[in-house]
C-alpha positions, 0 to 999 in steps of 0.5 A: 823609741820605735825607730831605735828598734828597727834600727837595731833590728836591721843590724841584727838582721844584717848579722843573721839574714836566715834567722829572723826571729832570733834578730827579733828576740836579739833586738829586744833583748838589747834595744829594749832595754835602753827603750825600757830605761828611757822610758822610766826615766821620762814617765817619772820626770813627767810624773813629777808635773803631778804635784804642780799646783795648776791642774792643767799643769798636773793633767799634763804631767798625767797623761804625758806618763800614761802616753809614754806608757802606751808606747813603751807597750806598743814598741816592746810587745806590739811591735815585735809581734807583728814584725814576726807575724808579717814575716811569717806570712812572707816566708810561706 
């Protein structure tokens, strides 16, 4: 999902070469929706493994769902914040 975000960000920066903050915000609005929905759908699918009779399969479902949730947080919160900070430092 990070690649989707970065690809869209590259397109937005091409459209707004002087306003990287607006490009990051627009990327969050557009690519962020698809990243969120894909993560929710995948997490829900893997979460159904919780009902498996085999404990290792159930744990696999729990851990994968948790990992997808953490990746979603990283993609939508940490990634854009780091990008804003890095561009703010390079502009000064």
